[in-house]
C-alpha positions as a printed Julia matrix, in Angstrom:
34×3 Matrix{Float64}:
  29.51  -71.63  46.49
  28.11  -69.94  49.54
  25.88  -68.36  47.72
  25.0   -70.66  44.87
  23.68  -72.15  48.09
  21.82  -69.29  49.7
  20.03  -68.11  45.37
  19.12  -72.68  44.88
  16.91  -71.78  48.97
  15.51  -68.73  47.64
  14.78  -69.59  44.62
  13.03  -73.02  46.12
  11.23  -71.02  48.32
   9.33  -69.26  46.14
   8.37  -71.56  44.23
   7.35  -73.01  46.89
   4.66  -70.48  47.83
   4.04  -69.93  44.69
   2.98  -73.55  44.5
   1.09  -72.89  47.49
  -0.64  -70.41  46.42
  -1.82  -71.93  43.13
  -3.44  -75.0   45.33
  -5.05  -71.89  47.59
  -6.35  -70.96  43.71
  -7.31  -73.45  42.71
  -9.38  -74.62  46.18
 -11.11  -71.27  46.0
 -12.13  -72.32  42.12
 -13.52  -75.21  42.95
 -14.2   -75.18  46.62
 -11.73  -78.61  47.27
  -7.91  -80.05  46.3
  -7.02  -83.07  46.79
C-alpha cells in the first residue's frame, strides 16, 4: 500500500511539473497566460 501511495505521489508531482512547464511555455509564447 505504501509503495502504491508513493507511486501516485510521484505521478502527481510529475503531472504538476508538466502543467507548470506548459503554462510557462504558453506564457512565453503569447505574452500572457490567464
